[in-house]
C-alpha positions as CSV (number, residue, x, y, z in Angstrom):
1,X,116.5,87.1,53.0
2,X,118.3,88.8,51.2
3,X,120.8,90.4,53.1
4,X,122.8,94.4,51.4
5,X,126.2,94.4,50.8
6,X,128.3,97.1,53.1
7,X,128.6,98.9,49.4
8,X,125.1,99.7,49.1
9,X,125.2,102.0,52.4
10,X,128.4,103.5,51.9
11,X,131.4,102.7,54.6
12,X,133.2,103.4,57.1
13,X,136.8,104.9,56.6
14,X,139.8,104.9,59.8
15,X,142.3,107.5,59.0
16,X,144.8,106.0,61.5
17,X,147.5,106.3,59.4
18,X,147.3,109.7,58.4
19,X,147.0,110.5,62.0
20,X,150.1,108.6,62.7
21,X,152.1,110.4,60.3
22,X,150.9,113.3,60.7
23,X,152.3,113.1,64.8
24,X,155.1,111.3,63.5
25,X,154.0,108.1,65.7
26,X,155.1,104.7,65.0
27,X,152.4,101.7,65.3
28,X,154.8,100.5,68.3
29,X,154.7,103.9,70.3
30,X,150.9,104.3,69.7
31,X,150.8,100.5,70.9
32,X,152.5,101.1,73.8
33,X,150.8,104.7,74.5
34,X,147.2,103.5,74.1
35,X,147.8,100.1,76.1
36,X,146.2,98.1,73.0
37,X,148.2,95.3,70.9
38,X,150.3,95.9,67.2
39,X,147.7,93.9,65.9
40,X,144.8,95.1,66.8
41,X,146.5,99.2,66.1
42,X,147.5,97.8,62.4
43,X,143.8,96.4,62.3
44,X,142.6,99.7,62.5
45,X,145.6,101.2,60.2
46,X,144.3,98.8,57.7
47,X,140.4,99.2,57.8
48,X,140.1,95.5,58.7
49,X,138.1,96.3,61.7
50,X,134.8,95.3,61.4
51,X,133.8,96.3,64.4
52,X,134.4,100.3,66.0
53,X,135.2,99.6,69.7
54,X,134.0,103.2,71.2
55,X,136.4,102.0,74.3
56,X,139.2,101.5,71.7
57,X,138.1,105.0,69.9
58,X,138.6,106.9,72.5
59,X,141.6,105.9,73.8
60,X,143.0,106.6,70.2
61,X,141.7,110.4,70.3
62,X,143.2,110.5,74.0
63,X,146.6,109.7,72.5
64,X,146.6,111.3,69.2
65,X,144.7,114.7,70.9
66,X,142.5,114.7,67.9
67,X,138.6,114.7,67.7
68,X,136.4,111.3,67.0
69,X,135.8,112.9,63.1
70,X,140.1,113.0,62.9
71,X,139.8,109.2,62.9
72,X,136.6,108.0,61.3
73,X,134.8,109.5,58.0
74,X,131.4,108.0,56.6
75,X,131.6,108.0,53.2
76,X,128.9,107.1,51.1
77,X,127.7,105.0,49.0
78,X,127.3,107.2,46.1
79,X,131.5,108.5,46.6
80,X,132.8,105.0,46.0
């Protein structure tokens, strides 16, 4: 079976780094407030997460007081 690569369908960009800068918050502080490991926060900041966890997204939006569209963005394949 021929599997399509992710680039064929676009990608999801996680904008956690931008939100941390905007809120003047460190990864350590977010890790503490959201009750998440630093490495998990780092994975979201570096866009290396392969499966988004809705519970984690809710935690991040709550702690950062943002909307989901502030945190994640769909980038279509033709906008590489």
